[in-house]
VMD Tcl script that draws the C-alpha trace (Angstrom):
set ca {
  {-33.22 -5.45 -3.37}
  {-31.10 -5.95 -6.48}
  {-28.26 -4.26 -4.56}
  {-27.73 -7.55 -2.68}
  {-27.06 -9.40 -5.94}
  {-24.84 -6.56 -7.13}
  {-22.90 -6.62 -3.86}
  {-22.42 -10.38 -4.13}
  {-21.14 -9.78 -7.67}
  {-18.65 -7.23 -6.35}
  {-17.39 -9.82 -3.87}
  {-17.21 -12.50 -6.58}
  {-15.05 -10.17 -8.67}
  {-12.88 -8.61 -5.97}
  {-11.95 -11.47 -3.63}
  {-10.65 -13.95 -6.25}
  {-8.75 -11.17 -8.05}
  {-7.10 -10.02 -4.83}
  {-6.16 -13.60 -3.91}
  {-4.78 -14.18 -7.41}
  {-2.32 -11.38 -6.73}
  {-1.36 -12.76 -3.31}
  {-3.27 -10.20 -1.24}
  {-3.97 -10.94 2.38}
  {-6.47 -8.10 2.82}
  {-8.58 -5.84 0.63}
  {-8.35 -2.28 1.93}
  {-10.49 -0.51 -0.65}
  {-12.76 -1.41 -3.54}
  {-13.23 1.39 -6.06}
  {-16.57 1.28 -7.84}
  {-17.87 3.28 -10.76}
  {-21.64 3.68 -10.76}
  {-23.64 5.41 -13.48}
  {-26.19 7.99 -12.42}
  {-28.92 6.12 -14.35}
  {-27.96 2.64 -13.15}
  {-30.48 2.61 -10.31}
  {-27.77 1.32 -7.97}
  {-27.85 2.95 -4.54}
  {-24.34 3.22 -3.03}
  {-25.78 3.36 0.50}
  {-27.49 0.00 0.02}
  {-24.36 -1.51 -1.52}
  {-22.41 -0.44 1.58}
  {-24.97 -1.98 3.94}
  {-24.98 -5.29 2.10}
  {-21.21 -5.20 1.73}
  {-20.80 -4.98 5.50}
  {-22.80 -8.21 5.76}
  {-21.50 -10.28 2.83}
  {-17.84 -9.40 3.43}
  {-17.80 -10.77 7.00}
  {-15.17 -13.44 7.45}
  {-13.48 -12.69 4.09}
  {-10.34 -10.76 3.13}
  {-12.68 -7.90 2.16}
  {-14.12 -7.47 5.66}
  {-13.64 -3.86 6.74}
  {-12.68 -2.68 3.26}
  {-13.71 0.80 2.22}
  {-16.02 1.18 -0.76}
  {-15.11 4.25 -2.80}
  {-17.79 5.21 -5.31}
  {-17.21 7.42 -8.32}
  {-20.39 8.43 -10.11}
  {-20.43 8.24 -13.89}
  {-22.40 11.13 -15.39}
  {-25.07 10.75 -18.04}
  {-23.75 11.51 -21.51}
  {-25.78 11.50 -24.71}
  {-25.56 11.92 -28.44}
  {-28.45 13.79 -30.03}
  {-29.72 12.19 -33.23}
  {-31.24 15.48 -34.40}
  {-28.56 18.14 -33.85}
  {-25.46 16.05 -33.11}
  {-24.91 17.33 -29.56}
  {-22.48 15.04 -27.76}
  {-22.00 15.59 -24.06}
  {-23.15 15.45 -20.49}
  {-26.70 16.12 -19.31}
  {-28.38 16.25 -15.88}
  {-29.80 12.84 -14.97}
  {-33.31 14.24 -14.49}
  {-33.51 15.88 -17.94}
  {-33.28 13.17 -20.55}
  {-33.37 15.35 -23.62}
  {-30.87 17.33 -25.69}
  {-29.81 20.54 -23.93}
  {-28.98 22.07 -27.29}
  {-32.17 21.53 -29.33}
  {-34.60 19.97 -26.82}
  {-35.00 16.75 -28.81}
  {-35.77 13.48 -27.08}
  {-34.20 11.58 -30.00}
  {-31.03 10.78 -28.12}
  {-28.66 7.89 -27.62}
  {-27.48 7.45 -24.03}
  {-23.72 6.83 -24.15}
  {-22.93 6.53 -20.45}
  {-24.61 6.59 -17.06}
  {-26.19 3.14 -16.90}
  {-23.10 1.10 -16.06}
  {-21.66 -0.08 -12.75}
  {-18.44 -2.00 -12.19}
  {-15.43 -2.62 -9.95}
  {-12.75 -0.25 -11.21}
  {-9.81 -1.21 -8.98}
  {-8.72 -2.62 -5.64}
  {-6.28 -1.50 -2.99}
  {-4.82 -4.48 -1.18}
  {-2.05 -5.45 1.21}
}
mol new
graphics top color blue
foreach p $ca { graphics top sphere $p radius 0.5 }
foreach p [lrange $ca 0 end-1] q [lrange $ca 1 end] { graphics top cylinder $p $q radius 0.2 }
display resetview
C-alpha cells in the first residue's frame, strides 16, 4: 500500500516541475527504482493511472530503470554488484557488507511538451 504514497510523491515532484518549465503535458516520467527498495513498478503504474486523472500527467508513460544492488565488503574490500537475493560478498562469502545502492527510488527526468 505504500506505493500509493510513493505515487502521490511522484506527482508532487513531477507536475510542479513540469509547470515551472511551461509544460502543457507530461509525456513520460522516468523513474529509477532500486532492487531492494520494495517498490513494485506495477503497483506504481496502477496508482498513477488513478492519481494522474485530470492533471497534465494523465496518460503519461512511466519508464522504470532498475538500480542494481551494489555493496562494499568490510572483510575483503570487494566493491561491486550482487544479485538481490544473495546479500553477502560474492568474493569471500562475508555478510559484513555495506549496501551502497539498491534501496533508493526517485524521479530521474521528465519528457514534456
